[in-house]
PLY file of the C-alpha trace (Angstrom):
ply
format ascii 1.0
element vertex 430
property float x
property float y
property float z
element edge 429
property int vertex1
property int vertex2
end_header
8.94 38.10 -3.03
6.07 37.02 -5.28
2.87 35.74 -3.59
3.32 32.39 -5.39
6.82 31.97 -3.94
5.55 32.94 -0.47
2.76 30.39 -0.78
5.18 27.62 -1.69
7.46 28.52 1.23
4.46 28.46 3.56
3.52 25.02 2.29
6.99 23.48 2.59
8.01 25.11 5.89
4.52 24.83 7.36
4.32 21.10 6.68
7.81 20.52 8.11
7.06 22.49 11.29
3.59 21.02 11.84
4.82 17.46 11.17
7.65 18.09 13.63
5.13 18.95 16.33
3.34 15.65 15.74
0.16 17.27 14.42
-2.34 15.12 12.54
-1.34 15.07 8.86
-4.81 15.95 7.57
-5.09 18.94 9.89
-1.59 20.08 8.88
-2.66 19.99 5.23
-5.74 22.09 5.97
-3.76 24.68 7.94
-1.00 25.01 5.34
-3.64 25.26 2.61
-5.39 28.01 4.55
-2.08 29.86 4.95
-1.43 29.62 1.22
-4.94 30.92 0.49
-4.29 33.95 2.73
-1.02 34.82 0.96
-2.47 34.29 -2.52
-5.45 36.50 -1.77
-8.00 33.70 -2.00
-8.95 33.59 1.66
-12.57 32.50 1.85
-13.94 30.09 4.44
-16.61 28.99 1.99
-13.93 28.13 -0.60
-12.04 26.10 2.00
-15.22 24.25 2.99
-16.05 23.52 -0.64
-12.62 22.00 -1.21
-12.90 19.90 1.94
-16.15 18.44 0.66
-14.81 18.04 -2.89
-11.90 16.00 -1.55
-14.22 13.18 -0.50
-17.12 13.72 -2.90
-16.05 11.02 -5.33
-17.79 7.81 -6.34
-14.53 5.82 -6.87
-13.47 6.70 -3.32
-16.37 4.56 -2.08
-14.04 1.66 -2.77
-11.87 2.67 0.20
-14.32 1.88 3.06
-15.40 -1.36 1.41
-11.85 -2.61 0.82
-11.01 -1.71 4.43
-14.13 -3.55 5.61
-13.23 -6.57 3.44
-9.80 -6.75 5.10
-11.30 -6.60 8.59
-13.87 -9.27 7.70
-11.14 -11.51 6.28
-9.23 -11.40 9.55
-12.28 -11.86 11.78
-13.92 -14.50 9.57
-10.97 -16.87 9.37
-10.05 -16.26 5.71
-6.56 -14.92 6.54
-5.82 -17.81 8.89
-6.79 -20.40 6.28
-4.48 -18.79 3.74
-1.60 -19.06 6.20
-2.54 -22.67 7.02
-2.53 -23.47 3.29
0.96 -22.05 2.82
2.23 -23.84 5.92
0.88 -27.20 4.79
2.86 -27.04 1.53
6.15 -25.31 2.45
6.21 -25.14 6.24
8.37 -28.25 6.60
11.48 -27.03 4.74
14.36 -25.25 6.44
13.18 -21.73 7.22
9.73 -22.86 6.16
7.82 -20.29 8.21
9.58 -17.56 6.24
8.37 -19.08 2.99
4.92 -19.38 4.55
4.98 -15.66 5.38
5.93 -14.76 1.79
3.36 -17.05 0.15
0.62 -15.91 2.53
1.53 -12.25 1.98
1.17 -12.60 -1.80
-2.13 -14.50 -1.52
-3.60 -12.10 1.04
-2.47 -9.11 -1.03
-4.77 -10.29 -3.81
-7.76 -9.97 -1.47
-7.54 -6.99 0.86
-5.30 -4.27 -0.65
-4.39 -2.98 2.82
-0.78 -3.22 3.99
-1.70 -2.64 7.64
-4.44 -5.29 7.73
-2.28 -7.93 6.04
0.75 -7.17 8.20
-1.29 -7.34 11.40
-2.77 -10.72 10.41
0.61 -12.18 9.43
2.37 -10.86 12.54
-0.37 -12.06 14.90
-0.25 -15.64 13.62
3.33 -16.19 12.47
5.54 -14.18 14.84
4.71 -16.32 17.92
5.41 -19.47 15.88
8.73 -18.09 14.63
9.72 -17.06 18.13
8.88 -20.52 19.46
10.93 -22.30 16.77
14.03 -20.17 17.31
13.89 -17.91 14.27
15.90 -14.65 14.59
13.21 -12.26 15.78
14.55 -9.20 13.98
14.67 -10.93 10.58
11.28 -12.52 11.19
9.73 -9.14 11.93
11.50 -7.58 8.96
10.27 -10.30 6.61
6.65 -9.99 7.75
6.77 -6.20 7.44
8.25 -6.50 3.95
5.60 -9.02 2.92
2.85 -6.75 4.18
3.66 -3.98 1.71
2.93 -6.23 -1.29
-0.75 -5.51 -0.56
-0.73 -1.96 -2.03
0.70 -3.34 -5.32
-1.19 -6.54 -6.17
-4.83 -5.80 -7.03
-7.20 -4.96 -5.50
-5.23 -2.06 -4.02
-6.61 0.77 -1.92
-3.67 3.12 -2.74
-4.33 2.60 -6.46
-7.91 3.73 -5.91
-6.72 6.89 -4.14
-4.07 7.54 -6.82
-6.57 7.02 -9.63
-9.08 9.41 -8.07
-6.41 12.02 -7.32
-4.85 12.02 -10.79
-7.83 10.95 -12.92
-6.00 7.77 -14.02
-7.82 4.54 -14.90
-8.10 2.51 -11.70
-8.66 -0.72 -13.63
-5.42 -0.15 -15.57
-3.57 0.63 -12.35
-4.85 -2.62 -10.85
-3.56 -4.58 -13.85
-0.19 -2.81 -13.68
0.46 -4.18 -10.20
0.32 -7.90 -11.03
3.86 -8.42 -12.39
5.64 -6.01 -9.96
3.79 -7.61 -7.03
4.99 -11.06 -8.07
8.50 -9.63 -8.53
8.38 -8.35 -4.96
7.41 -11.81 -3.73
10.24 -13.36 -5.74
12.71 -10.81 -4.34
11.68 -11.77 -0.80
12.10 -15.48 -1.62
15.63 -14.97 -2.96
16.64 -12.74 -0.05
15.22 -15.13 2.56
17.00 -18.06 0.92
20.32 -16.19 1.04
19.79 -15.25 4.68
19.03 -18.87 5.60
22.66 -19.77 4.91
23.63 -17.96 8.12
20.83 -19.49 10.21
20.78 -22.85 11.92
17.12 -23.77 11.65
15.74 -27.31 11.72
13.67 -28.74 8.90
10.31 -30.26 9.78
8.48 -33.32 8.58
6.46 -32.91 5.38
2.74 -33.12 5.92
0.88 -36.05 4.37
-0.74 -35.28 1.04
-4.12 -35.86 2.68
-3.48 -33.01 5.13
-2.28 -30.75 2.33
-5.40 -31.38 0.28
-7.56 -30.79 3.35
-5.86 -27.42 3.96
-6.31 -26.56 0.27
-10.02 -27.40 0.40
-10.44 -25.30 3.55
-8.82 -22.38 1.76
-10.93 -22.85 -1.38
-13.35 -20.02 -0.58
-10.44 -17.73 0.26
-8.67 -18.53 -3.03
-11.89 -17.94 -4.94
-12.08 -14.35 -3.72
-9.32 -12.83 -5.93
-10.60 -14.84 -8.90
-14.03 -13.24 -8.53
-12.66 -9.74 -7.98
-10.01 -9.68 -10.72
-12.10 -11.75 -13.13
-15.12 -9.51 -12.62
-13.14 -6.34 -13.34
-11.27 -7.89 -16.28
-14.52 -9.05 -17.89
-16.24 -5.72 -17.23
-18.91 -7.21 -14.96
-18.19 -4.55 -12.32
-16.03 -1.49 -11.79
-13.23 -1.25 -9.17
-15.66 0.51 -6.82
-18.22 -2.23 -7.25
-15.43 -4.79 -6.84
-14.77 -3.42 -3.34
-18.43 -3.95 -2.44
-18.31 -7.47 -3.88
-15.19 -8.22 -1.82
-16.82 -7.01 1.40
-20.07 -8.91 0.76
-18.16 -12.05 -0.21
-16.00 -11.89 2.94
-19.15 -11.36 5.00
-20.89 -14.36 3.37
-17.89 -16.67 3.82
-17.36 -15.59 7.44
-21.00 -16.04 8.45
-22.25 -18.90 6.27
-19.24 -20.98 5.17
-16.66 -20.71 7.96
-19.19 -19.64 10.60
-16.51 -17.78 12.56
-18.19 -14.40 12.23
-20.88 -13.61 14.76
-23.08 -10.62 15.45
-20.94 -9.82 18.49
-17.75 -9.82 16.40
-19.27 -7.47 13.84
-19.20 -4.55 16.28
-15.38 -4.32 16.56
-15.03 -5.10 12.84
-17.25 -2.18 11.83
-15.65 0.18 14.35
-12.12 -0.62 13.12
-13.17 -0.22 9.49
-14.88 3.10 10.27
-11.82 4.45 12.09
-9.46 3.57 9.24
-11.87 4.99 6.67
-12.25 8.23 8.64
-8.47 8.71 8.74
-8.14 8.16 4.98
-11.10 10.37 4.08
-9.95 13.21 6.33
-6.58 13.03 4.58
-8.29 13.20 1.17
-10.31 16.25 2.29
-7.29 18.07 3.71
-5.14 17.24 0.69
-7.76 18.73 -1.64
-7.43 22.10 0.14
-3.64 22.04 -0.16
-3.76 20.70 -3.72
-6.11 23.48 -4.86
-3.81 26.15 -3.45
-0.73 24.43 -4.91
-2.40 24.62 -8.32
-3.13 28.34 -7.83
0.50 28.88 -6.82
1.54 27.05 -10.03
3.84 24.59 -8.28
3.59 22.13 -11.21
4.75 24.89 -13.57
7.64 25.78 -11.26
8.76 22.17 -11.00
8.44 21.75 -14.76
10.79 24.70 -15.17
13.31 23.14 -12.77
13.08 19.70 -14.35
12.70 21.03 -17.90
16.13 19.86 -19.12
15.29 16.31 -18.01
12.05 16.11 -20.00
14.09 15.09 -23.05
15.51 12.13 -21.07
12.52 10.27 -19.56
14.59 7.55 -17.90
16.85 10.01 -16.10
13.75 11.99 -15.10
12.24 8.81 -13.61
15.44 8.14 -11.68
15.42 11.66 -10.22
11.72 11.51 -9.29
12.10 8.05 -7.73
15.02 9.26 -5.63
12.95 12.24 -4.47
10.05 9.96 -3.58
12.35 7.58 -1.68
13.39 10.52 0.51
9.78 11.70 0.86
8.71 8.17 1.82
10.98 8.22 4.86
8.96 11.10 6.31
5.44 10.70 4.88
2.95 7.84 4.89
1.73 6.42 1.57
-1.67 8.12 1.41
-0.48 11.72 2.03
2.43 11.15 -0.37
-0.08 10.25 -3.11
-2.41 13.12 -2.30
0.31 15.78 -2.14
2.85 14.80 -4.79
1.02 12.73 -7.43
-0.95 15.66 -8.93
2.28 17.69 -9.08
4.63 15.10 -10.58
2.30 13.30 -13.00
1.97 16.24 -15.48
5.77 16.44 -15.66
6.01 12.69 -16.32
3.33 12.86 -19.03
5.12 15.80 -20.68
8.25 13.64 -20.83
6.29 10.90 -22.58
6.11 8.54 -19.60
3.04 6.30 -19.56
0.70 7.59 -16.79
-0.28 4.08 -15.66
3.37 3.03 -15.44
4.20 6.20 -13.52
1.29 5.51 -11.15
2.58 2.02 -10.45
6.08 3.31 -9.78
4.73 6.10 -7.56
2.67 3.73 -5.40
5.47 1.15 -5.26
7.88 3.81 -4.05
5.38 4.97 -1.44
4.78 1.38 -0.32
8.50 0.92 0.25
8.30 4.05 2.40
6.02 2.11 4.76
9.05 0.08 5.90
11.58 2.92 6.04
12.21 4.82 9.30
11.48 7.16 10.95
7.76 6.92 10.06
7.52 3.31 8.81
3.87 2.65 9.66
4.12 -1.07 8.89
7.25 -1.36 11.04
5.28 0.03 13.97
2.51 -2.53 13.41
4.99 -5.42 13.54
6.73 -3.98 16.60
3.40 -3.51 18.37
1.97 -6.92 17.56
5.25 -8.74 18.20
6.02 -6.75 21.37
9.53 -6.04 20.19
11.59 -2.82 19.98
11.13 -0.82 16.78
14.91 -0.68 16.33
14.95 -4.47 16.16
12.39 -4.53 13.35
14.27 -1.77 11.47
17.48 -3.80 11.68
15.73 -6.90 10.37
13.99 -5.19 7.46
17.18 -3.81 5.88
18.05 -6.86 3.68
14.51 -6.95 2.27
14.50 -3.20 1.76
17.61 -3.54 -0.41
15.88 -6.28 -2.42
12.90 -4.00 -3.03
15.17 -1.17 -4.18
16.65 -3.60 -6.72
13.11 -4.35 -7.96
12.44 -0.61 -8.19
15.64 -0.11 -10.19
14.71 -2.94 -12.59
11.31 -1.40 -13.22
12.89 2.00 -13.90
15.37 0.42 -16.32
12.77 -1.78 -18.04
9.33 -0.10 -18.13
8.18 -2.90 -20.45
7.90 -5.15 -17.39
4.81 -3.08 -16.56
3.53 -1.66 -19.83
3.59 -4.88 -21.91
1.61 -7.05 -19.42
-0.92 -4.23 -18.94
-1.43 -3.91 -22.69
-1.81 -7.69 -22.98
-4.24 -8.01 -20.08
-6.36 -5.09 -21.31
0 1
1 2
2 3
3 4
4 5
5 6
6 7
7 8
8 9
9 10
10 11
11 12
12 13
13 14
14 15
15 16
16 17
17 18
18 19
19 20
20 21
21 22
22 23
23 24
24 25
25 26
26 27
27 28
28 29
29 30
30 31
31 32
32 33
33 34
34 35
35 36
36 37
37 38
38 39
39 40
40 41
41 42
42 43
43 44
44 45
45 46
46 47
47 48
48 49
49 50
50 51
51 52
52 53
53 54
54 55
55 56
56 57
57 58
58 59
59 60
60 61
61 62
62 63
63 64
64 65
65 66
66 67
67 68
68 69
69 70
70 71
71 72
72 73
73 74
74 75
75 76
76 77
77 78
78 79
79 80
80 81
81 82
82 83
83 84
84 85
85 86
86 87
87 88
88 89
89 90
90 91
91 92
92 93
93 94
94 95
95 96
96 97
97 98
98 99
99 100
100 101
101 102
102 103
103 104
104 105
105 106
106 107
107 108
108 109
109 110
110 111
111 112
112 113
113 114
114 115
115 116
116 117
117 118
118 119
119 120
120 121
121 122
122 123
123 124
124 125
125 126
126 127
127 128
128 129
129 130
130 131
131 132
132 133
133 134
134 135
135 136
136 137
137 138
138 139
139 140
140 141
141 142
142 143
143 144
144 145
145 146
146 147
147 148
148 149
149 150
150 151
151 152
152 153
153 154
154 155
155 156
156 157
157 158
158 159
159 160
160 161
161 162
162 163
163 164
164 165
165 166
166 167
167 168
168 169
169 170
170 171
171 172
172 173
173 174
174 175
175 176
176 177
177 178
178 179
179 180
180 181
181 182
182 183
183 184
184 185
185 186
186 187
187 188
188 189
189 190
190 191
191 192
192 193
193 194
194 195
195 196
196 197
197 198
198 199
199 200
200 201
201 202
202 203
203 204
204 205
205 206
206 207
207 208
208 209
209 210
210 211
211 212
212 213
213 214
214 215
215 216
216 217
217 218
218 219
219 220
220 221
221 222
222 223
223 224
224 225
225 226
226 227
227 228
228 229
229 230
230 231
231 232
232 233
233 234
234 235
235 236
236 237
237 238
238 239
239 240
240 241
241 242
242 243
243 244
244 245
245 246
246 247
247 248
248 249
249 250
250 251
251 252
252 253
253 254
254 255
255 256
256 257
257 258
258 259
259 260
260 261
261 262
262 263
263 264
264 265
265 266
266 267
267 268
268 269
269 270
270 271
271 272
272 273
273 274
274 275
275 276
276 277
277 278
278 279
279 280
280 281
281 282
282 283
283 284
284 285
285 286
286 287
287 288
288 289
289 290
290 291
291 292
292 293
293 294
294 295
295 296
296 297
297 298
298 299
299 300
300 301
301 302
302 303
303 304
304 305
305 306
306 307
307 308
308 309
309 310
310 311
311 312
312 313
313 314
314 315
315 316
316 317
317 318
318 319
319 320
320 321
321 322
322 323
323 324
324 325
325 326
326 327
327 328
328 329
329 330
330 331
331 332
332 333
333 334
334 335
335 336
336 337
337 338
338 339
339 340
340 341
341 342
342 343
343 344
344 345
345 346
346 347
347 348
348 349
349 350
350 351
351 352
352 353
353 354
354 355
355 356
356 357
357 358
358 359
359 360
360 361
361 362
362 363
363 364
364 365
365 366
366 367
367 368
368 369
369 370
370 371
371 372
372 373
373 374
374 375
375 376
376 377
377 378
378 379
379 380
380 381
381 382
382 383
383 384
384 385
385 386
386 387
387 388
388 389
389 390
390 391
391 392
392 393
393 394
394 395
395 396
396 397
397 398
398 399
399 400
400 401
401 402
402 403
403 404
404 405
405 406
406 407
407 408
408 409
409 410
410 411
411 412
412 413
413 414
414 415
415 416
416 417
417 418
418 419
419 420
420 421
421 422
422 423
423 424
424 425
425 426
426 427
427 428
428 429
């Protein structure tokens, strides 16, 4: 057996075994990378250390800690709550209104934080108790909030787009722009699905709020609504880069929390910084470990092997996209979004480019597929957040998320069938 084939077997079987034991994903990547290096004859501790450092030695990756910090500051400084209050003031009175509130708030919050976990936690903390109190089916409520939370990785600013752009050397600004239309399509899919589900639910309609109360809620949310305008407008006009946009978002959230809303205090900043540091450490360790595995995968010529397997499909880009999306759907059930990007994006993108597929479009589809994986068992990170915050069994959340998961798969199929839904708006906005 050739060393390259042995290396690939070590990678695949090693990852499966180590994941099965519950080992940390980053550590599993480092160990499988080290095993591949041994088989390929490139064993050198200095080489491994250099790749670990290279995995995080990237200026664009500085956006990750600042976007994470911005999300934490939004939750602690009252920005997230005001967004939810705004949505509730306008649509909370209709039948199933809290569901519409969850969808509207998810879309608005997605345009600020870029973190699925942060948005989901905020939505679940505030809305799930209200839904439980008003007699909403708990499983569907949890499923809706989980589904709304994964819009965050798609609508800019998006932390997964930053990681994808750094990993594949794709324009992060273009990736951000590519997520606008698909993100709104995801919100629309949730609206349609929720409306259909309401036919089977006996939920009371509330009294509309006076226009004075609605305007008051809108004014209170003004500073929150200004945040995506500053971020997207600044990047679109070239005032700052995506990395600088993350810093602007964090500083803006800090200013609003301390000076405008005055809900942030020095005592609250301790937990905020600790939570942001923990999340950042997890992501960065994954980036470092993935660089080791990625380097060895390149030496083992996995992209060349896959190109040989998928060679006949290169002449049919749409069929190739269908096959790759199906593979990624299966991968998403077992891997979280970040490791999926770090492991598979560098391997699959060259094949897509060879088939003539736009790299920005492919990046959007890749991240969207991985985001859907956040609400698919058995891993389903976002499902676990909802179950933990709502104190409900994970099986109950899984059962409730199924209708919305189907809606997202329809959106994914539409984007595969009509790439112009992504490429034309990106070309226009650029």
